[in-house]
C-alpha atoms as a printed R data frame, in Angstrom:
    type eleno elety resid chain resno       x       y       z
1   ATOM     1    CA   UNK     A     1  14.169   8.816  31.104
2   ATOM     2    CA   UNK     A     2  13.266  11.045  27.877
3   ATOM     3    CA   UNK     A     3   9.865  10.863  26.265
4   ATOM     4    CA   UNK     A     4   9.470  10.514  22.916
5   ATOM     5    CA   UNK     A     5   7.502  13.633  21.037
6   ATOM     6    CA   UNK     A     6   5.811  12.264  18.595
7   ATOM     7    CA   UNK     A     7   3.311   9.115  17.838
8   ATOM     8    CA   UNK     A     8   4.119   5.861  16.816
9   ATOM     9    CA   UNK     A     9   2.918   3.840  14.381
10  ATOM    10    CA   UNK     A    10   1.675   0.293  14.793
11  ATOM    11    CA   UNK     A    11   3.554  -2.289  12.560
12  ATOM    12    CA   UNK     A    12   1.890  -5.902  11.590
13  ATOM    13    CA   UNK     A    13   5.102  -7.672  12.064
14  ATOM    14    CA   UNK     A    14   4.062 -10.797  10.378
15  ATOM    15    CA   UNK     A    15   2.742  -8.898   7.473
16  ATOM    16    CA   UNK     A    16   5.569  -6.721   7.294
17  ATOM    17    CA   UNK     A    17   8.093  -9.921   6.972
18  ATOM    18    CA   UNK     A    18   6.015 -11.473   4.312
19  ATOM    19    CA   UNK     A    19   6.162  -8.648   2.007
20  ATOM    20    CA   UNK     A    20   9.438  -7.543   0.183
21  ATOM    21    CA   UNK     A    21  11.501  -4.143   0.898
22  ATOM    22    CA   UNK     A    22   9.493  -2.155  -1.835
23  ATOM    23    CA   UNK     A    23   5.778  -3.335  -0.756
24  ATOM    24    CA   UNK     A    24   7.131  -2.866   3.029
25  ATOM    25    CA   UNK     A    25   7.832   0.626   2.415
26  ATOM    26    CA   UNK     A    26   4.905   1.594   0.386
27  ATOM    27    CA   UNK     A    27   2.570   0.097   2.888
28  ATOM    28    CA   UNK     A    28   4.310   1.718   5.823
29  ATOM    29    CA   UNK     A    29   3.647   5.119   4.193
30  ATOM    30    CA   UNK     A    30   0.110   4.266   3.244
31  ATOM    31    CA   UNK     A    31  -0.262   3.238   6.725
32  ATOM    32    CA   UNK     A    32   1.093   6.686   7.896
33  ATOM    33    CA   UNK     A    33  -1.105   8.567   5.928
34  ATOM    34    CA   UNK     A    34  -4.157   6.477   6.761
35  ATOM    35    CA   UNK     A    35  -3.410   7.827  10.086
36  ATOM    36    CA   UNK     A    36  -4.291  11.058   9.448
37  ATOM    37    CA   UNK     A    37  -7.966  10.406   8.288
38  ATOM    38    CA   UNK     A    38 -10.767   9.667  10.086
39  ATOM    39    CA   UNK     A    39 -12.780   7.969   7.246
40  ATOM    40    CA   UNK     A    40 -10.311   5.723   6.194
41  ATOM    41    CA   UNK     A    41 -10.010   6.850   2.352
42  ATOM    42    CA   UNK     A    42  -7.083   9.331   1.321
43  ATOM    43    CA   UNK     A    43  -6.023  10.942  -1.953
44  ATOM    44    CA   UNK     A    44  -2.265  11.186  -2.660
45  ATOM    45    CA   UNK     A    45  -0.235  12.298  -5.835
46  ATOM    46    CA   UNK     A    46   2.055   9.943  -7.544
47  ATOM    47    CA   UNK     A    47   4.751  12.494  -7.242
48  ATOM    48    CA   UNK     A    48   4.236  12.724  -3.198
49  ATOM    49    CA   UNK     A    49   4.020   8.730  -2.808
50  ATOM    50    CA   UNK     A    50   7.223   8.469  -4.958
51  ATOM    51    CA   UNK     A    51   8.898  10.732  -2.809
52  ATOM    52    CA   UNK     A    52   7.865   9.408   0.418
53  ATOM    53    CA   UNK     A    53   8.647   5.725  -0.570
54  ATOM    54    CA   UNK     A    54  11.985   6.882  -2.718
55  ATOM    55    CA   UNK     A    55  10.276   4.244  -5.400
56  ATOM    56    CA   UNK     A    56  10.451   4.827  -9.023
57  ATOM    57    CA   UNK     A    57   7.246   5.326 -10.733
58  ATOM    58    CA   UNK     A    58   7.327   1.762 -11.961
59  ATOM    59    CA   UNK     A    59   8.496   0.169  -8.934
60  ATOM    60    CA   UNK     A    60   5.787   1.891  -7.114
61  ATOM    61    CA   UNK     A    61   3.337   0.560  -8.943
62  ATOM    62    CA   UNK     A    62   4.457  -2.867  -8.864
63  ATOM    63    CA   UNK     A    63   4.414  -2.594  -5.452
64  ATOM    64    CA   UNK     A    64   1.220  -1.031  -5.251
65  ATOM    65    CA   UNK     A    65  -0.741  -3.949  -7.420
66  ATOM    66    CA   UNK     A    66   1.241  -6.791  -5.316
67  ATOM    67    CA   UNK     A    67  -0.523  -5.036  -1.933
68  ATOM    68    CA   UNK     A    68  -3.690  -4.502  -4.029
69  ATOM    69    CA   UNK     A    69  -3.932  -7.855  -6.129
70  ATOM    70    CA   UNK     A    70  -3.661  -9.668  -1.959
71  ATOM    71    CA   UNK     A    71  -6.485  -7.096  -0.513
72  ATOM    72    CA   UNK     A    72  -4.133  -5.193   1.924
73  ATOM    73    CA   UNK     A    73  -5.247  -1.942   0.078
74  ATOM    74    CA   UNK     A    74  -7.929  -0.591  -2.165
75  ATOM    75    CA   UNK     A    75  -6.980   1.799  -4.763
76  ATOM    76    CA   UNK     A    76  -8.924   4.058  -7.125
77  ATOM    77    CA   UNK     A    77  -7.433   5.777  -9.724
78  ATOM    78    CA   UNK     A    78  -7.991   9.821 -10.458
79  ATOM    79    CA   UNK     A    79  -7.929  11.327 -13.732
80  ATOM    80    CA   UNK     A    80  -5.548  13.978 -13.974
81  ATOM    81    CA   UNK     A    81  -6.735  17.387 -14.754
82  ATOM    82    CA   UNK     A    82  -3.130  19.104 -14.998
83  ATOM    83    CA   UNK     A    83  -0.409  16.454 -15.883
84  ATOM    84    CA   UNK     A    84   1.312  13.481 -15.345
85  ATOM    85    CA   UNK     A    85   2.837  14.301 -11.802
86  ATOM    86    CA   UNK     A    86  -0.416  15.914 -10.909
87  ATOM    87    CA   UNK     A    87  -2.164  12.170 -10.983
88  ATOM    88    CA   UNK     A    88  -3.279  11.356  -7.758
89  ATOM    89    CA   UNK     A    89  -5.242   7.886  -6.366
90  ATOM    90    CA   UNK     A    90  -7.338   7.270  -3.606
91  ATOM    91    CA   UNK     A    91  -6.313   4.910  -0.903
92  ATOM    92    CA   UNK     A    92  -7.484   2.576   1.748
93  ATOM    93    CA   UNK     A    93  -5.679   0.555   3.883
94  ATOM    94    CA   UNK     A    94  -7.429  -2.923   5.069
95  ATOM    95    CA   UNK     A    95  -6.433  -3.110   8.419
96  ATOM    96    CA   UNK     A    96  -8.233  -6.260   9.349
97  ATOM    97    CA   UNK     A    97  -6.742  -8.035   6.456
98  ATOM    98    CA   UNK     A    98  -3.705  -7.589   8.434
99  ATOM    99    CA   UNK     A    99  -4.859  -9.883  11.351
100 ATOM   100    CA   UNK     A   100  -5.282 -13.046   8.557
101 ATOM   101    CA   UNK     A   101  -1.367 -12.384   8.549
102 ATOM   102    CA   UNK     A   102  -0.850 -12.473  12.362
103 ATOM   103    CA   UNK     A   103  -2.393 -15.922  12.470
104 ATOM   104    CA   UNK     A   104   0.564 -17.278  10.288
105 ATOM   105    CA   UNK     A   105   3.508 -18.470  12.008
106 ATOM   106    CA   UNK     A   106   6.307 -16.230  12.210
107 ATOM   107    CA   UNK     A   107   8.661 -18.429  10.760
108 ATOM   108    CA   UNK     A   108   6.484 -18.918   8.044
109 ATOM   109    CA   UNK     A   109   6.370 -15.186   7.206
110 ATOM   110    CA   UNK     A   110   9.931 -15.214   7.024
111 ATOM   111    CA   UNK     A   111  11.001 -18.604   5.669
112 ATOM   112    CA   UNK     A   112   8.392 -19.737   3.318
113 ATOM   113    CA   UNK     A   113   7.542 -18.569  -0.279
114 ATOM   114    CA   UNK     A   114   4.184 -19.013  -0.418
115 ATOM   115    CA   UNK     A   115   3.813 -16.448   2.220
116 ATOM   116    CA   UNK     A   116   5.855 -13.700  -0.012
117 ATOM   117    CA   UNK     A   117   4.283 -10.855  -1.419
118 ATOM   118    CA   UNK     A   118   6.727  -9.624  -4.089
119 ATOM   119    CA   UNK     A   119   6.798  -5.846  -6.133
120 ATOM   120    CA   UNK     A   120   5.154  -7.286  -9.332
121 ATOM   121    CA   UNK     A   121   7.224  -6.339 -12.839
122 ATOM   122    CA   UNK     A   122   5.427  -4.994 -15.700
123 ATOM   123    CA   UNK     A   123   7.133  -5.127 -19.094
124 ATOM   124    CA   UNK     A   124   3.326  -4.256 -20.776
125 ATOM   125    CA   UNK     A   125   0.278  -2.765 -19.780
126 ATOM   126    CA   UNK     A   126  -1.368  -1.298 -16.620
127 ATOM   127    CA   UNK     A   127  -1.140  -2.282 -13.177
128 ATOM   128    CA   UNK     A   128  -4.530  -4.008 -11.717
129 ATOM   129    CA   UNK     A   129  -5.554  -1.719 -10.008
130 ATOM   130    CA   UNK     A   130  -5.933   0.524 -13.018
131 ATOM   131    CA   UNK     A   131  -7.746  -2.534 -14.988
132 ATOM   132    CA   UNK     A   132 -10.274  -3.472 -12.748
133 ATOM   133    CA   UNK     A   133 -13.188  -1.819 -10.803
134 ATOM   134    CA   UNK     A   134 -13.047  -0.292  -7.170
135 ATOM   135    CA   UNK     A   135 -14.901  -2.457  -4.941
136 ATOM   136    CA   UNK     A   136 -18.678  -2.137  -4.836
137 ATOM   137    CA   UNK     A   137 -18.684  -1.175  -0.983
138 ATOM   138    CA   UNK     A   138 -16.389   2.120  -2.235
139 ATOM   139    CA   UNK     A   139 -18.112   5.445  -1.271
140 ATOM   140    CA   UNK     A   140 -15.782   7.805  -3.497
141 ATOM   141    CA   UNK     A   141 -17.530  11.391  -2.488
């Protein structure tokens, strides 16, 4: 039997079934990135995250905002010094939040609209994470 030469990333099954495809793609990328950082917080440029998720900026922001509003991730927007493509954000995945979704019946995760987490649509204004302050317990340095 051949062994797989790379590390697997654990996926929260029930939570993933509650997410639409865009949110699922973003959360998968963030979980993978967070596995490389010991303290939980990490930076990612907007352009890099767009490339990793294969989502447009608008769709990416909508998915990030949905995950942020549900408390699944924390986001601290960073100021750009070198233009729009260089903007980055600081992210943290709230793994403890996953446990809440694991308590939901698997069928409800798939079929009950009350548990669905869908990409937010933006016609006007900025995503919530750009309008609100970061959590007070956040250490940004």
